[in-house]
Structure formats: C-alpha cells, structure tokens
N, C-alpha and C positions, 0 to 999 in steps of 0.2 A: 098732180104733183108727183114727180119722180124723185126718188132719193137714191143717190149713189151709195151702194153698200161699202162699209168701212174696208172690207177686204179689197175691193176694187180700187179704192182711194190709195191704200197701201201699195198695191201693185203699180199704180200710176206714179206714186211718189218715188219709186225706185228707178224709174226711167226718165230721161230728159224729155220735156214737153215744150212745145213752142206756144206762143201767145194765141195763135189761131185755135189750137187744140184746147187750150184753157177756156177760151170764150165759148167754144162748143160745149165743153163739159159743164160750164156754169149755166148754160141755157137749158140743159137737160134736167137739172135738179135745183133745189132751193138752198144748197150749201154755198158758203162764201169761200173763195179761194184767193190766194196770192201765188205768184210764181217767182221763185228766187233762184236765179241762174239756172233756169230750166227745171227746177224741182218744185212740184206742187205742194203747197202748204195750205191745208184745210183750216179755215178760221171758225172758231166757235161763235155762235150767235152772241151778240152783246147783251149784257144784263140791262135791266130797266134804268138803273142810275146812269150808266154809260150812255144809253140811248137818249135819255132826258137832256144831258148836257150837250151832246152832239146836235140834237134837234134844236135846242135853244139857239146855239151859235149859227147853225145852218139857216134858221129862219131870219135872224138879224142880218146876216151877211146877204142873204137872198134879197130881202126887201131893199137894203141899202144899194146893192149892186144894180138891181133893176131900176130903182128910182133915179139913179145917176148914170144909167146906161154904161156901166163899166165892164161888164163881162158876164160870165156864167158861173153859177154856184152849182156844185154837183154833190150828190148824195154818197153815202158810205159804200155802196156797192160799185162805184165807178172805178175802173182800173186805169192806171197810167203806165204806159210802156216806157220803162226807164232804160232798159238795155236790150240788145238783140244778140243772138248767137253766142251763148245761150240767152234766152229771153228772161227778163225780169219785169214783172207786172205787180205793182203795189196798189193798194186802195186805202186812202186815208179816211177818217171818219167824216170829215167835211173838207171840201176843196173849192177853190176859186181859180178861174182862168180868165185873164184879161181878154177883152174883146179883140184886140189887135192880134192875138195869137191864134184865133179861130179862123179857119179858111172861110172864104166868101160863101161857099156852099153850106156852111154850118158845121156843127159838131160831127165828128166821125161816128159811124155806126158801131165800130169796134172800140178798142182802147184808145185813149187820147195819147198821141205821140209826145213824149216828154213829161216833165213834172208840172204840177200845178204851180201857179204863182204863190198861192197861200194854201198851206195844208194844216189841218187841225187833227190832232190825235188825242183821244181821251184814254187815260190810263185806267184799266180794269184791275180789280183786286188780285186777279191771278196772273197779271202780266209780269214777266221777269224784267228787271231793270236793264239787263244787258240787251234784251230783245227790243225794248223801247228805245234805247239809245242807238241801236243799230238802225232802226227805222228812221229816227230823226236824222242820222247821218246820211242814209240813203236819199232822203228827200233833198237835203241841202246839197249833197254832192251832185245830184242830177238836175239842179236848176231851180228848186223851190227858193223863192226869195225870203219867205217868212213862214215860220212854223210855230203854231201855238200848241203847247202841250198842257192839257187840262188834267190836273191831279186832284180828283175829288177827295181823297183821304186827307190831304193837307189843305184843301180849299185854296190851292194856288194855281196860277197859270204861268207857265214859263214861255217866254218869247225867245225863239232861236232865229238868228239872222244868217244869211248866206256868208257874211263876212266872218262868221265864227263867234260873234258876240252873243250873249244870252242875258236875260233879265227875268227875275222872278217877280210876278205881280200878285197882289192880294188885296182884299178889302176895297178901298176907294181909289186904288191906283187906276190909271187909265190904260186900257188896251187900245193900241193905235194900229191902224191898217198900214201905216207907213207907205212905201212905194208900191207895195203889192195890192193894196186896197185903199187908195188915197182918200183921206177925209173921214174914214170910218173910225169910230171910237166907241168903247163899251167898258163898263166898270165890272171887274170880277165879282164884286159883291152882288151884283144883279144876277150873275150866272149861278152863284151858290146860295141864293136866298132860300 
C-alpha cells in the first residue's frame, strides 16, 4: 500500500489534471479522489454508518439488476467521466448503468464515459449542504435519470429526477426504480431499521 503524502496532493490540486492522470494516481495509493474541472479533490474515507447504508442499497440493487439482467451495479470507488477539457470525474456511493449503455466488449477499464442511469449519494455528518446539492446537480445535468439521496440524520431518502422534480420518502413509503431501474422497489424503513 502506497500513500500519497498530503503535500503532494496539495501540489497536484493546484495544477489541472486530466482523467488519465487521476486514474494513475488512484492506482498508486488507497486514497479516493474526484476531479472537478481538472482540479483533484481528495475524498475522506466514509464513516461506518455511511458505508452501511451504501452497502445495503448496493446489495439490493445488485441482486435485482442481476436477476432481471438489467445492467451493472458499481461500487463507490467507480469514477464516471462527466466532462472533458478540463476533465470532471465523479464517484457516487452506489451507481447503476443499464445494459444497453455498456459496449459489447464490456465495461471500460478506466472511467465510465458519462453519468450512471441511477446514482445514490449518502450524506455524511460533515458534508456541507451546498456540496451535496452541487453533486446532485452535477449528476442530473450530465445525464443521470434518477438520484437517491440518503440522509441518515433525518432517516429520509430524497428522490431527484432528471426533469427537476424531487420527492422526500420516509418510513413505509416506496422507493421506486422508475425508468432507471424498472420494477425495483424498496421501503426506506427497511434501510433505516
């Protein structure tokens, strides 16, 4: 395991980096990064509560998608190339890409070109509301059809759609995969038990 020293990360953050350099950087160490208009953003490791909710949703989506041969569920470290020149690469906590969007030769070795059909973001206690909303907008602007924002503190799940509509779910409401993950349903109270 190699760790990139903080000083080196700060130096990198002051210069524009492309997606290829980011991928190389993330292969050299165990840190998580995103690239925002060419600027490296080092991500802190998620807390256990955060990881628990992301893992629960990832498992449910994975089983459903596989059983119905709908597409690919990807883990939190997976980067999506949203823009080029300068490059923007984001990584949701959970993502799903419909099968018809994946080339015949399979998933790319590098970052997936474009946004996932479904993105899930779990809000951590130290996340700033403005940063969370910026990430939500980035996903929707770049083609994500459906975004689920999990908010453990309020035990709610907000559904954002590409058309700009949003709906807050809690308790026994039903989370629906809509057109992004057809037929999928899940109750928020099962997530927060």
